[in-house]
N, C-alpha and C positions, 0 to 999 in steps of 0.2 A: 081263585082265578080272578084277575082284575076285571072290574066292570067299567065299560066305557060310558061315561056320563055325557060327554060331548065329543063328536068325531069331526075331523076336518075333511077336506076333499080327498077323494079316493086316490089310491096309487096309480090307477089307470089314467086319471085326469092329469096328474103331475107328470107321468111318463110322456103323454101326448104333448104337453106343453114343452117339455124338455126337447123333444124331437124337433119341434118348430124352431126353437132357439138354435139347435145344432145346424139346421139347414141355413138359417140366416147367417150365422157366424162363418160357416164354411165358404159361403159366397163372398163375404167381405175379405176373408183371408186370401182367397184365391185372387181377388182383384188387387189387393195390395202387393202380393207376391209378384204379380205380373207387371203392374204399372207403377209401383213404388210411390214416390212423393206426390205424383199427380193424383192417384187414387186417394191417398191420405188427405190431401187438401180438399178434394171433393166431398169426402165423407165427413170431415170436420165441418164444412160449410152446411151440409145436409142435416147433421144431427145436432150440432151446437151453434150453428150460425156464427162460426168462428173461422176466420181466414186471415191471420196476421201475416206480415212480411216474413216473420220467422216465429216458429213455435217456441224456440229457445229464448228465455229471458236473458237480457244482458245484465252485467253486474250493476250498471247504473240504475236500471229499472228495479232490480231487487232492492237496492239501497233506498230508492224512493218509496217503495212499498213499505219497508220496515220503518222508515222515518215517519210515515203517515199514520202509523198505529199508535194508540194510546199506550203510555208506559205500563199501565195496569195489564193490558193485553200481553205485552212483551214479558212482563214478570210472570204472569200466569203460565204462558207457554214454556218459559224456562224452568219454572217449578215442576211442571209435569215432566219435562224432558230430564230433569235431574233425577226424578224417581225411576224413570225407565232406564236411564243410563246406569244408575247405581246397581239395579238388579241385573241388567245385562252384563255389566263388568264382573259381578259375582259369578254369573253363569259361565262367562268366558274363562275365569280363573279356575273353574272346576275341570276344565279340559286340559289334560296333561299329555305331553309327548311321552312315549314309552320306548325304552330300549332294554333288552334283557338277553342274556346268554342262556338259551334254552337247553343246549347241549354243549359240551366243551368244544369250542371253535365255531359254534353256530350262533350268530347274533341276529335277532329279529327286533323290529321296531315299528312304531307308527308315528306319523307326524300329522298335525292339524294345520291345513293350509287354507286360507280364505279364498273364496271364489274371486276371480280377477275383476269382473264387472257385473253389476246388478242393475236392473231396472225396477224401480219402486213405483207402483201405481197407487195413487191416493184418490179414492172416489170423491165425486162432487155431486153435480146435479142439484137436487132439491136441498140436500144438506152438504155443507163443506165438511168433509170428514178429516178435520185438522189432526186429530190424534193418530190417524193412520200414518202420518208423516213421522211421528215419533217412533212408532212401532216398526216401520220398515227402514227408513233412511238412517235413523240413529242407531238401530240395532246392527245394521250392516256396517256402519262406521266402527262400532265397538268391536265387531268381529274382525276388522282389518281389511275390508274390501277396498280395493284401490280406486275403482271408478264407479260412482253411484249416479245414475240418471233418475231423476224424479219427474213424474208426469201427473198432472191433475187437470180436469176440465175447467173451462171458464164457467162462471155462474151468471146466467142471464147476460152474456156478452161482456162481462167484467172480470177483472183479475180477482181471484180469491185470496185476498191479502193475508189473512191469518194463516192460511195453508202454506202460502209462499214463505212466510216468515218461519214457520215450523220446519219446512224443508231446509231452509238456509241454516237455521240454528242447529238442525240435526246433522248437517255435514254433507248435503248434496253437492256434487261437483257441477251438475247442470240441472236446471229447472226448465221444464217444457210445459206449456199450457196447451194440453190436448187430452181428450178423454176417450173413453169407450174402447171398442175393439180396435179402432184405428191406432190408438196409443200403444196397446199391447202388441199388435202386429208390427208396428214401426220399430219398437225396441227389439223384437225377436228377429225380424228379417234384416234389419238395417236398411236404410234408404240412402239416397244421395246426400242427405243432410244429417244423418245420424248413423254412427257405427253400431252394429248389433251388440247386444249384451249377452252374457253367458247364462243369466238367470233372471227370472221375473217373479216378483213377490207383491203381495198386497191383495186386499179384498176388493170386491166389486159386485155389480149386479149379475144376473144370470148370464148375460152376454159376455161380460168380462171373464167370468169363471169358465164358461165354455171355450172362450178363446184360449185361455191358459191350458185347458185340457187338450185341445186339438194341437197346440204348439209344443206340448211336452215332448221332449226328444230333440226338437229343434233348439230348444233352450231348456234349462232346468226350471222348475217351479217350486214354490214353498209347499202349497197344498191347494186344494180346490175349495176356496172360501166363497160359498154361495150365499143366498139370503140368510140373514142371521137367525139363530134359534135360541130359545130360552126354555128351560125346564125347571120348574120349581117342585121340589119334594117337600111336602108339609104334612104335619099331623095336627091334632086339635090344639096344640100350643101356639100355632100361627094365627094371625088375625087377617081377616079378609081384605082390609084396606091396604095393608102392606103387600099382600100377595097380588092383588089386582093391579096396584101401582107398578110393581116390578114386572108383571106380565106385559102390560101395555108399554112399559119402558123399552122393551125390545120390539114389540109388534109395530111400533111407529116407524121402524126402519123402512118398511114397505109392505104392500098388500099381499106379498107371498111369504112373509116372515112367520114361521111357526112359533107358537107360544103354547106351552103345555104345563098342566098341573097334574101331579101324581100325589094323591092324598089318602090318608087313612080315615078321613072325616067326611061323612056325607054332608053334615051341616056346613062345613067349610066349603065344600064343592058348590053347594047351592048359593051360599052367601057371596062367593067370589063372582059368580055370574051376575048377580044383582049389582054388586059393587062395580064391576066393569061397565055395566050399562050406565050407572050413575056417573062414573068418571068420564065416560065418552061424551056426555052431554056438554062438558066444559073444556075438554082437552083440545088444545089448538091443532093437534095433529090427528084428530079423530077420524079424518077421512081415510088415512092410511092404516092407523092402528085398528080402527073398527073393522075395516075390510079384512085385515090379517086375522083378527080374532074370529070373525064370522066364518071365513073360509078355511083357515088353517089352525084355529085354536082347538085344543084337546083337553079333556079332563078324564083322568083314570081314578077310580075308587079301588083301593087295595085294602087287604086285611090288616097288614102290619108293616113294620119297617123292612123285614126280610123280603116281602113281596114287592114293596116299593123299590128296593134295591134291584130286584130282578127286572122290573119294568124299566127302570131308569137305564140300566146297562143295555137292555135291548134297544131302547130308543137312541142311545149314544149321541146325545145332544151336545151342541157346542158349548153353551153356558148352562151350568147347573147350580141352582141355589138350593141350599139345604136349610130348612126351617123346621127343625124337629127337637125333641127332647134329648136326642142322642146323635148329634151331628158327627161326632168322631167315628161312629159306626160306619157312616158313608165314606168318610175320608179314608178309613182303613180298608174298606172292602170294595168300594166302587172302582171299576176298571175302565169304563168307556165314557169319556167326557173330554171336552176341550179345556175348560177351566172350571174349577169348583169354588163356590162362594158360600162360606160357612157361617150361618147365624144371621140374625136380623140387622146387625150393625154394618154389614157390608152388602154390596149389591153389584149387579153387572155394570152399571154405569161407572162405578169406581174403577173397575177393571178396564172398561172401554177407554176411559179418559185420562186417568191420573195416578192410580195407586202404584204402578210400576211393572206389573206383569204385562205380557204382550196380548193384544186383543185380536190378532189375526189367528183364527182358530178353525179347526176342522168342522165341517158341516156335512149334512147328507150321509150320516153313518160313518164318515171317515175317521171319527174318533175311535173306531174299533182297531185301527192300525197305525194311527199317527197322532202326535201331539201338535201343538200350535207352532207358530213362528217363534224362533229364539236365535241366539247367536250361533248355535250349532247348525242351523239350517244353512248358514252362509259358509260353512267350513267343511272341507273335504278331509276325511280321515284316510290317509294313504299309508301303505305299508312299505317296508324295505327289508332286505336281508343281506347279511354279510357272512361268508364262511371264511374263517381266518386261519385254518390249518389244513394241511394236506390230509391228515388222518380223518378229519371231519368230512371233507368233501368226498373222500373215497367211501366212507361208511354210509353217508346219505345216498351216494350214487348207487351203491349195491341195492339198497331198498328201492330206490326210484326205478332202477332198471327192471326189477321184477314186477313192480306195480304197473309200469308202462306196458310191459308185455302182456299182462292180464287183460289190458284194455285194447291191445293190438295197435298201440300208438308207437310204431317202430322208430320214427324219427325222434320222438321224445326219448325213447330208450337209448338212441345213439348219443344224445347229449349226456345222459348219465354215464353210459359206458366209456365215453371219451375221458370223463373225469376220473373214473375208476382206473383206467389204464395210465393216465398221466400222473395221478397223485397217489395211487395205491402203492406203487413200488417205493415211493419216498416216505410213506407213513411208517414210522417205527412201531406204533401200536394204535389200535383202534380205540376211539373214545368210548367210555362206558355210557350206554344208553340210559338216560334218566328223564324224568318228567318234571315240569315246573308246576307248582300249585299244590 
C-alpha cells in the first residue's frame, strides 16, 4: 500500500473553496445575462481596469502590434504553430466519413461536420499564455470552424502583443481584449456587440473553468481545464534535480496548482524535497510555485512499478511524466491521464509551448473519461440513413413495428406499419438478414 510522504490540502478544504467560486461566478453570469454589454463593461473595468471604446481589435491595430514585434519573436511563434498545425492536420486526416450497406438496400453512414462558431479563450493575467492561442485558435482552424472569436485579457492595462500575434497567425476571425468570466459569458450569451458562439474552448483560472461548467448546455465546451496539474512517476533511476525542476515548472502556474511525485525510492522522495527548497531560493516565480508546493504538493512512496501505475491511474492527473527504467510499461498500461511525457529528454514545458501536441487537457480527475483538446473536439460526428429498396423498407418495418409495440410506442409503430403496407406489397422478395463486421 502506498505511503503518503507529503500530503496537500484536504478534499474538504478544496470543496469549500470551489463552492465559493461557484457562487461568485453564478452572480456574474446572471448580471451579464440580464444587462449585457453594460455589465460586461463594468466588470472589465472592475477586474482589469480596462474599458476601451471597443473590446474588438481593428485590423489596423492588429497590424501595428505585429509590426512592433521583433522578427525573432514572430519566427518563434510561427515555428511553434507549424508544429501544432502539423500534428493537428495529421489528426484531422485520421477522421474519415463512412458509408456502408449494412443490409441489401439499407445504407448507413456518418459525416464529420465542424462546429460553425467557436470562442477561444486565451488566459492572461500574470502570465500571457501565448501558446494557448496555438492550441485553440489554430486547432479550430484546422478542424474547419468557420467563425473563430479569440479573447484574452489585457496585461497591466496594455495589449498582450505576442498573444495577439499568435491569435492572428493562428487564424482568428476576430480578436477581443477582454478577460475572465465576463469574456466567457459574453461569448456564450452574445451581447449587443458580439453574436453568441456555439462552443467555448481554452483553459483558465478557477473562475473561468467554473463559468464554462455553468454555461455548458447554453454552449458546448471542450472540457473543464482548471488549475494545471503535474504528476511525476519516478524510480531510483531518476535524479532529484530534474524531478524538482519539473515539479516546480508546473507549480509556478499558480498557488492552487497540484504537483505530485509517485516514486519507488524513499531516497529520491527525500532528496526532491530538499532540492525543491534549494531551487525556490532563487526561482523568480517562487511566490506562486512555493505556495503551490506547500499547499498542494504530494509525494507517494510505492513498492514497485505496478503499484505506481495503480496510484497514477487513481490520481488521473493532467500531465504525467514517466522517469523510470521501464517507461513503455506505463505507456502500454496507464489509462487515466491528459498527456504522457516519457523519459528525461522531454517534459511538460515542451508540450505546453512547442512540441506539437495540444496543451489544453483534463484536470480534476476528468482524465478518467475524456482526453484533451484536439481537432475532433471541434467536429460533430453525425449519422444518416438511406433505404433504397421497397423490400428493405418492408423488412425493417416488420421488425420495427414489433419492437415499438413491446415499448408501447404506438405512434412509432404506426410509422413502421405504414411502410410495411406501402412497400410490402411491392417487394418481390425480402432481403436476407446479414451483419457487417
